[in-house]
C-alpha positions in Angstrom: -27.9 7.1 30.0 -25.3 4.5 29.0 -24.7 3.4 25.4 -24.7 -0.2 26.4 -28.2 0.1 27.9 -29.4 1.7 24.7 -27.9 -1.2 22.7 -29.6 -3.7 25.0 -33.0 -2.0 24.5 -32.6 -2.1 20.7 -31.5 -5.7 20.9 -34.7 -6.6 22.8 -36.9 -4.9 20.2 -35.0 -6.6 17.3 -34.9 -10.1 19.0 -38.5 -10.0 20.1 -37.8 -10.7 23.8 -35.4 -10.7 26.6 -34.2 -14.3 26.3 -33.1 -14.0 22.7 -31.6 -10.5 23.2 -29.6 -11.7 26.3 -28.1 -14.5 24.2 -27.3 -12.0 21.3 -25.5 -9.5 23.5 -23.9 -12.1 25.8 -25.3 -11.1 29.1 -27.6 -13.0 31.5 -31.3 -12.4 31.3 -31.6 -11.0 34.9 -28.8 -8.6 34.3 -30.3 -7.5 31.0 -33.7 -6.9 32.7 -32.1 -4.8 35.4 -30.2 -2.6 32.9 -33.4 -2.0 30.8 -35.1 -0.7 34.0 -32.1 1.5 34.6 -32.4 3.0 31.1 -36.1 3.6 31.7 -35.2 5.4 34.9 -32.5 7.5 33.2 -34.9 8.5 30.4 -38.0 8.9 32.6 -40.2 6.8 30.3 -41.4 3.2 30.2 -39.9 1.5 27.2 -41.4 -2.0 27.6 -44.7 -3.4 28.8 -44.2 -6.2 31.3 -46.6 -9.0 31.9 -46.8 -12.8 31.8 -45.5 -12.9 28.2 -42.5 -11.5 26.5 -41.6 -7.8 26.9 -43.4 -5.6 24.3 -42.1 -2.2 23.3 -44.3 0.7 24.3 -45.4 3.4 21.9 -42.8 5.6 23.5 -40.2 3.0 22.8 -41.2 2.7 19.2 -41.2 6.5 18.8 -37.7 6.7 20.3 -36.3 3.7 18.4 -35.0 5.6 15.3 -33.1 8.1 17.5 -31.7 5.2 19.6 -30.5 3.5 16.5 -29.0 6.8 15.2 -27.2 7.2 18.5 -25.6 3.8 18.3 -24.6 4.3 14.7 -22.9 7.6 15.6 -21.1 6.0 18.5 -19.8 3.4 16.1 -18.5 6.0 13.7 -16.7 7.7 16.6 -15.0 4.4 17.5 -14.0 4.0 13.9 -12.4 7.4 13.7 -10.7 6.9 17.1 -9.2 3.7 15.7 -7.9 5.7 12.7 -6.2 8.2 15.0 -4.8 5.4 17.1 -3.0 4.1 14.0 -1.5 7.6 13.5 -4.3 9.3 11.7 -4.1 7.0 8.7 -7.2 6.1 6.8 -6.3 6.6 3.2 -2.7 7.0 2.0 -1.6 8.3 -1.4 1.6 6.6 -2.7 3.4 8.1 -5.6 6.1 6.1 -7.4 7.5 5.2 -10.8 5.1 2.9 -12.7 7.4 -0.1 -12.5 7.7 0.3 -8.7 3.9 0.6 -8.4 3.4 -2.6 -10.4 6.2 -4.8 -9.0 6.5 -3.4 -5.4 3.6 -1.4 -4.2 0.7 -3.4 -5.7 1.9 -6.7 -4.2 2.4 -4.9 -0.9 -1.2 -3.6 -1.0 -2.4 -7.2 -1.4 -0.9 -8.1 2.0 -2.7 -5.3 4.0 -5.5 -6.2 6.3 -9.0 -4.7 7.0 -7.6 -2.5 9.8 -4.9 -1.0 7.6 -5.3 2.3 5.6 -6.5 2.2 2.1 -3.6 2.8 -0.3 -4.2 4.9 -3.5 -1.4 4.9 -6.0 -0.2 7.7 -8.3 2.3 6.9 -11.2 5.1 9.4 -11.3 7.9 8.6 -13.8 9.4 12.1 -14.1 9.2 13.7 -10.7 11.6 13.5 -7.7 10.2 12.4 -4.3 10.3 16.0 -3.0 8.1 17.1 -5.9 5.7 14.1 -5.4 5.3 15.2 -1.7 4.7 18.8 -2.8 2.0 17.6 -5.2 0.1 15.9 -2.4 1.5 12.4 -2.0 1.7 11.0 1.5 4.5 8.5 0.6 6.8 9.1 -2.3 9.2 6.6 -3.8 12.1 7.5 -6.0 15.9 7.4 -6.3 16.8 10.7 -4.7 16.3 11.4 -1.0 14.5 14.7 -0.4 15.8 17.4 1.9 14.2 18.4 5.2 11.5 18.8 6.4 10.9 15.6 4.6 12.0 12.3 6.2 13.1 9.2 4.2 14.5 5.8 4.6 16.1 3.3 2.2 13.5 1.1 0.6 15.3 -1.3 -1.7 18.2 -1.9 -4.0 16.7 -3.6 -7.0 18.4 -5.1 -10.1 18.2 -3.7 -13.6 17.9 -6.7 -15.8 19.0 -7.4 -19.4 16.2 -9.6 -20.8 16.9 -11.9 -23.8 14.9 -14.5 -25.6 15.3 -18.2 -24.6 17.0 -18.8 -28.0 19.4 -15.9 -27.7 23.2 -16.7 -27.6 23.3 -15.2 -24.1 20.4 -17.2 -22.7 22.7 -19.7 -21.0 24.4 -17.0 -19.0 23.4 -15.5 -15.6 25.2 -12.2 -16.2 26.6 -10.0 -19.0 29.4 -7.4 -18.7 28.3 -3.8 -19.4 31.1 -3.7 -22.0 29.4 -6.5 -24.0 25.8 -5.2 -23.4 26.5 -1.9 -25.2 27.5 -3.9 -28.3 23.9 -5.0 -28.7 20.8 -3.1 -29.8 19.0 -2.2 -26.5 15.3 -1.7 -25.8 15.2 1.1 -23.3 12.6 3.3 -21.5 12.6 7.1 -21.9 15.2 9.0 -19.8 12.9 10.0 -16.9 12.6 6.2 -16.1 14.9 5.0 -13.4 16.3 2.0 -15.3 17.4 4.3 -18.1 19.0 6.7 -15.7 20.8 3.9 -13.9 22.2 2.5 -17.2 23.4 5.9 -18.5 25.0 6.8 -15.1 26.8 3.4 -15.2 28.0 4.1 -18.7 29.3 7.5 -17.7 31.1 6.2 -14.6 32.7 3.4 -16.6 33.7 5.6 -19.5 31.9 3.2 -21.8 30.6 4.0 -25.3 26.9 4.6 -26.0 24.9 1.4 -27.0 25.3 0.3 -30.6 21.6 1.0 -31.1 18.6 2.1 -29.0 14.9 1.4 -29.4 12.7 3.3 -27.0 9.6 1.7 -25.5 6.9 3.5 -23.6 6.8 1.0 -20.7 8.6 -1.9 -19.2 6.1 -4.5 -20.4 6.3 -3.1 -24.0 10.1 -3.2 -23.8 10.0 -6.9 -22.8 7.4 -7.5 -25.6 9.8 -6.0 -28.1 12.7 -8.1 -26.8 10.5 -11.2 -27.1 9.8 -10.2 -30.7 13.6 -10.1 -31.3 14.0 -6.3 -31.5 16.8 -6.1 -29.0 17.9 -6.7 -25.4 15.4 -5.1 -23.0 17.1 -3.3 -20.1 14.5 -2.7 -17.5 13.8 -3.4 -13.8 10.4 -5.0 -14.3 9.7 -8.6 -13.3 10.1 -11.1 -16.2 7.5 -11.6 -18.8 7.1 -13.6 -22.1 9.5 -16.3 -20.9 12.5 -14.0 -21.3 15.7 -14.8 -19.6 16.9 -12.2 -17.0 20.7 -11.5 -16.9 22.5 -9.5 -14.3 24.4 -6.6 -15.8 28.0 -6.7 -14.4 29.7 -3.4 -13.9 33.5 -2.7 -13.9 35.1 -2.8 -10.4 34.0 0.1 -8.2 31.3 1.3 -10.6 28.2 0.1 -8.8 26.6 -1.8 -5.9 28.3 -5.1 -5.6 29.3 -4.8 -9.2 25.7 -5.0 -10.5 23.5 -2.5 -12.3 20.9 -1.6 -9.8 18.4 1.1 -8.8 18.5 2.4 -5.2 15.0 3.4 -4.0 14.0 5.5 -1.1 10.6 6.1 0.4 9.9 9.6 1.8 7.1 11.4 3.7 6.6 14.9 5.2 7.8 15.1 8.8 5.2 17.9 9.4 2.2 15.7 8.6 -0.1 15.0 11.5 0.1 11.3 10.7 3.9 11.2 10.2 4.4 8.5 12.9 1.9 6.3 11.0 3.5 7.1 7.7 6.9 6.2 9.1 5.6 2.8 10.4 4.0 2.1 7.0 7.3 2.9 5.2 9.0 0.4 7.5 6.4 -2.3 6.7 6.9 -1.6 3.0 10.6 -1.9 3.3 10.3 -5.2 5.2 8.0 -6.5 2.5 10.5 -5.5 -0.3 13.3 -7.3 1.6 11.2 -10.5 1.9 10.2 -10.3 -1.8 13.4 -9.3 -3.4 16.1 -10.1 -0.8 17.0 -6.4 -0.1 
């Protein structure tokens, strides 16, 4: 018994005749008739009554029909699972990353995926390292520190940390501000586990610069920008711009950072022992290519 013969028999029942079924399954009517007889020979039972009119299903055919449909459905599920394994065993992927990265990087990437791609679930992680994210069950982990073996990782992006000011701020006409001037202002910062805060404090330490004149902590990047829009200080975050704020590059002293700018270096990591590690590696490459196209590297 061949599955295609089963599919043809079900098609004849559903279409009400050989002619309509042949058109539906894209085979000639004589070929379809021959293959129906072959199925009857394989099963040892007559499935259709033949006469001057259209083929009519026999009682045996109607009795077998639920099982034939179930057989075709099961075959379809096998094909779907085989396609998953052909993609490296990826069906659903859990991505853990800082909240800002999920919002500005991962979510836009998810919108580019097709129907044949795995479903991406996201998990915000603002206080864990990529190694800890993987240990907690993430398939892909995004953070600032590469994990040790047996994890594998690749660079994902170097993203700017912006100093956001209001359009009426004295700095609004600039494109950048030196770190030495930035610390003279009251800054709206995220708590220390957040990558933008860590990057700023690391730059201050490397430059031997003083602490900011004042700090107002905000629970998230959008809240930090909202506070800046309300005139409460300069928001130093890596989020995309909101509230018509003006983004300024933070210039670092010579030798103190990537191309002299305040940035966050992100990596994406996965477990090399995972059965789908080849698929995860390919997905990480696609994510990195997307980030490059969106942010320029």
